[in-house]
C-alpha positions, 0 to 999 in steps of 0.5 A, a space after each residue: 670706197 666708203 660705206 655708202 658708195 659700196 651700198 650704191 655699187 652693190 645695188 647696181 650690181 645686184 641688177 645682174 646677179 644670180 646664184 650658183 652655176 651648173 652644166 654647160 650652156 646652150 644657146 638658141 635663136 630667139 626668133 625660131 627657137 632653134 637651138 644652137 651650139 657656139 659654133 652655130 651661133 658664131 655663124 649666125 653673128 658673123 654679120 653683125 658689127 656689135 654683139 652684146 652678151 648679157 650675163 649674170 655676173 655670178 653664173 659660172 655657166 654663162 662665163 663659160 659660154 662667153 669663152 665658148 662664143 669668143 673662141 668660135 667667133 675668133 675662128 671666123 673673124 680672126 683678127 677682125 674681132 675685138 672684145 669689150 668688157 664692162 668689167 674694165 674701166 676706161 682710165 685703165 685702158 693703157 694698163 689693159 693694153 700693156 698687159 695684153 702686149 706683155 709688157 705689164 705682168 698680170 700681178 702688176 696689172 691686177 694690182 693697179 686696175 681694180 679688177 672685179 672680185 671674180 675676175 681670176 675665175 670669170 673673166 681671166 679666161 676671156 682676157 688671156 684668150 685675147 692676149 694669146 691671140 693679139 686681140 684687142 680689148 676695150 675697157 669700156 666702162 666709166 670709172 666706178 668712183 665716177 658713177 658713185 659720185 653721181 649717185 651720191 650727188 643727186 645725179 650731178 658730175 659737179 665737183 668731179 676734179 678736172 683730172 678725171 673729167 676725161 673719163 666721163 662720157 661726152 653726153 649723158 642723159 637718163 631717158 624716161 621710158 621702158 629702161 627707167 620703168 624697168 630700173 625702177 621696178 627692179 629697184 623697188 621690187 619686194 623681191 629686190 635683195 636690196 632695198 633702195 630709198 625712193 628719194 635715191 632712185 633718181 640719182 642712182 638711175 643717173 649713175 647707171 645711165 652714165 655707165 651706159 653712155 660711156 660704155 656705148 661711146 667706148 664701143 662706138 669710138 673703137 668701131 669708128 677706129 676699126 670699121 671692119 672689126 666686130 666687137 663682142 661686148 660682155 656686160 651685165 644683162 640689164 645693160 642690153 636686154 631688150 636693146 635698152 641701156 648701152 645697146 640703145 645708147 649705142 644705137 642712137 649714136 651709131 644707127 648704122 651699126 648692126 647690133 645683136 643682143 644675147 640674153 641669158 635665160 633659165 632653162 626653166 623659163 622655156 617658153 617665156 619671150 626672150 629679151 634678146 635676138 639670141 639666148 644663152 640657156 643656163 641653170 641656176 642653183 
């Protein structure tokens, strides 16, 4: 990966980065404000077809809460539960499936599937729980090198080799409105850890939307094929907060699906209006 592509990837990743980690997370209902443990939240989520769990990628407390919820949902849904993840890319679905089935070692799987740097500490517990319980895991995301191509080539997919075309979403669009406004504000904020040149914003936004479209299509395709299964999708909170991003794209693709969004909030933000249906509270250090 060249320096430019690394810069673009880092810029999009920073949309959902925080710092540090602390004690056990707690959930709440955004509407009533009632505090919930994982088992209570799972009961409330049982009626939903798709649950988006938004995270800050570097917050260990939230990752622990994801595992708690996955385990609690599994107690209710059993074989009717699937895990979907931003952290795995669609071209590695077969390798992920082989690892889950036990025909590919973890060493070989990780050597060939482009795992995130924090996979072993933060995402392996989720995947290993799924493996132990024969739970499907969807490699939902577009390959990162294709998103980087769009960011680098003025929002265009032209020039992508034919062998990689199948991993692109069937349709992609970068909508005007709340999501674009939020993205531009985040990327140009004085507090942003990385400054994005204004002339690059449209292309980088298109790359962000490419990811949203691919993840939405991946979830929709799985739901079409497994109509009675619930999907717990893990992604950076920017992709789902406010039912925007991937959540918005999925709801447009499959309006009949009942979708819930969990958003992360720091405990010191008590009283701030949540950007989801449910909240996972955490302490950032």
